[in-house]
C-alpha positions as CSV (number, residue, x, y, z in Angstrom):
1,X,0.4,0.4,0.3
2,X,1.2,3.4,-0.7
3,X,1.0,5.6,2.0
4,X,-0.5,8.6,2.0
5,X,1.9,12.0,2.3
6,X,1.0,14.3,5.1
7,X,-2.0,13.2,6.1
8,X,-2.8,13.3,9.8
9,X,-2.9,10.6,12.4
10,X,-6.5,9.8,13.5
11,X,-6.5,6.3,15.0
12,X,-3.8,7.7,16.9
13,X,-5.2,10.1,18.9
14,X,-8.6,8.4,19.4
15,X,-7.5,5.0,20.3
16,X,-5.6,5.1,23.6
17,X,-4.7,1.6,25.6
18,X,-7.4,2.3,28.2
19,X,-10.2,2.0,25.7
20,X,-8.6,-1.3,24.5
21,X,-9.3,-4.8,25.8
22,X,-7.1,-8.0,24.7
23,X,-9.0,-10.1,25.4
24,X,-12.7,-8.7,25.0
25,X,-14.7,-11.4,27.9
26,X,-17.7,-10.9,25.9
27,X,-19.1,-14.1,24.7
28,X,-22.3,-12.5,22.8
29,X,-23.2,-9.9,20.2
30,X,-24.8,-7.6,22.9
31,X,-22.1,-7.8,25.9
32,X,-19.1,-7.5,23.1
33,X,-21.2,-4.0,22.5
34,X,-21.2,-3.5,26.6
35,X,-17.8,-4.3,27.0
36,X,-16.7,-1.7,23.8
37,X,-19.3,1.2,25.4
38,X,-17.4,0.7,28.6
39,X,-14.3,0.8,27.2
40,X,-15.3,4.0,25.4
41,X,-16.2,5.4,28.8
42,X,-12.6,4.9,29.9
43,X,-11.4,7.8,27.7
44,X,-14.0,10.7,29.6
45,X,-15.5,11.6,26.6
46,X,-18.6,9.4,26.8
47,X,-21.5,11.7,27.8
48,X,-24.2,8.9,27.9
49,X,-23.1,5.6,28.4
50,X,-26.4,4.2,28.4
51,X,-27.6,6.3,25.8
52,X,-24.7,4.8,23.5
53,X,-25.5,0.9,24.3
54,X,-29.0,1.4,23.4
55,X,-28.6,3.2,20.0
56,X,-25.2,1.0,18.9
57,X,-27.6,-2.3,19.7
58,X,-29.8,-0.5,17.7
59,X,-27.8,0.3,14.8
60,X,-26.4,-3.5,14.8
61,X,-30.3,-4.7,14.8
62,X,-30.7,-2.3,11.8
63,X,-27.9,-4.4,9.9
64,X,-24.8,-5.9,11.5
65,X,-21.2,-3.9,11.2
66,X,-19.2,-7.2,10.6
67,X,-17.2,-7.4,7.8
68,X,-15.4,-10.7,6.5
69,X,-12.5,-11.6,7.7
70,X,-13.6,-11.6,11.9
71,X,-13.7,-7.7,11.7
72,X,-16.3,-5.5,13.6
73,X,-16.8,-1.9,13.4
74,X,-19.7,-1.2,15.6
75,X,-21.2,2.4,15.6
76,X,-24.0,4.0,16.0
77,X,-26.4,6.5,13.6
78,X,-26.4,9.2,16.1
79,X,-23.2,10.5,15.2
80,X,-22.7,13.4,18.3
81,X,-24.9,12.8,20.1
82,X,-23.1,10.8,23.2
83,X,-19.6,11.8,23.0
84,X,-17.7,15.2,24.2
85,X,-15.1,17.2,22.5
86,X,-13.0,14.2,20.8
87,X,-13.1,11.1,18.9
88,X,-13.0,7.6,21.0
89,X,-12.5,4.5,19.4
90,X,-12.6,1.5,21.5
91,X,-11.2,-1.9,20.5
92,X,-10.8,-5.6,21.5
93,X,-10.1,-9.0,20.8
94,X,-12.0,-12.2,21.9
95,X,-9.8,-15.2,22.5
96,X,-12.7,-17.1,20.2
97,X,-14.7,-16.0,17.7
98,X,-18.1,-15.0,18.2
99,X,-21.4,-14.8,16.0
100,X,-21.7,-11.1,14.8
101,X,-23.7,-10.8,12.0
102,X,-21.0,-11.4,9.2
103,X,-22.9,-12.1,6.3
104,X,-20.5,-15.3,4.8
105,X,-21.3,-16.5,8.7
106,X,-17.7,-16.0,9.7
107,X,-17.0,-15.6,13.2
108,X,-15.8,-12.2,14.6
109,X,-13.2,-11.8,16.9
110,X,-12.0,-8.1,16.3
111,X,-13.6,-5.3,17.4
112,X,-13.7,-1.2,16.9
113,X,-16.1,0.7,18.1
114,X,-16.7,4.4,16.8
115,X,-17.7,7.2,18.4
116,X,-17.5,10.6,16.8
117,X,-18.5,14.1,17.1
118,X,-19.5,15.2,13.9
119,X,-20.4,13.1,10.6
120,X,-17.5,14.4,8.9
121,X,-14.9,12.9,11.3
122,X,-16.9,9.7,11.7
123,X,-16.5,9.2,7.8
124,X,-12.3,9.6,8.1
125,X,-12.1,7.7,10.9
126,X,-14.1,5.1,9.4
127,X,-12.1,5.7,5.8
128,X,-8.7,5.8,8.1
129,X,-9.6,2.3,10.3
130,X,-11.1,0.4,7.1
131,X,-7.7,1.3,5.4
132,X,-5.6,0.0,7.8
133,X,-7.7,-3.1,8.8
134,X,-7.3,-4.4,5.0
135,X,-3.5,-5.0,5.8
136,X,-3.5,-8.9,6.3
137,X,-0.1,-8.2,8.4
138,X,-1.8,-5.8,10.8
139,X,-4.4,-7.9,11.2
140,X,-2.4,-10.9,12.2
141,X,-0.5,-8.9,14.1
142,X,-3.8,-7.9,16.3
143,X,-4.3,-11.4,16.6
144,X,-1.3,-12.2,18.3
145,X,-0.4,-9.4,20.6
146,X,-1.3,-9.9,24.4
147,X,-2.0,-6.7,25.6
148,X,-3.6,-3.3,24.8
149,X,-0.4,-1.4,24.6
150,X,0.6,-3.3,22.0
151,X,-2.5,-3.5,20.4
152,X,-2.8,0.1,20.4
153,X,0.8,0.3,19.2
154,X,0.3,-1.9,16.4
155,X,-2.6,0.2,15.1
156,X,-0.7,3.7,15.7
157,X,2.7,2.3,13.6
158,X,0.5,1.1,10.8
159,X,-1.2,4.2,10.9
160,X,1.9,6.1,11.1
161,X,3.6,4.3,8.0
162,X,0.5,5.0,6.1
163,X,0.7,8.8,6.7
164,X,4.0,8.6,5.9
165,X,5.3,10.3,9.6
166,X,8.5,10.6,9.7
């Protein structure tokens, strides 16, 4: 993949080790969402955790955010309603795949909850995450790391390479 010279890091500022769990202990679709919302709340940027959880569940009921390859990027349709001033990405990996609505029927083990303050910010962060998560080597790395810090660092490093940050 070619780098995007001069692009600003986005994931680096939205995802912090305290909003990551390796492993997530959840074992169902809805408990994963609950755990991700709890992680997002650690950022200090979530203004209504219950409201966010209900909105994310509602969005998942409309259509799953599971992608092929064992990845899901849940978010809610009400962009900005439950987030303070800064975007938040909560993430984690389960030690076993769970049914999350992947259209091919595969199990999902990597999860990224996207909480943004504006629709533009949502699209930018979703695009960046999608591009990063299209790299098989990063996916393999995220499945092998044993700490939240290493999980976050793997994403930050991949984003630095993508943005051609020196």
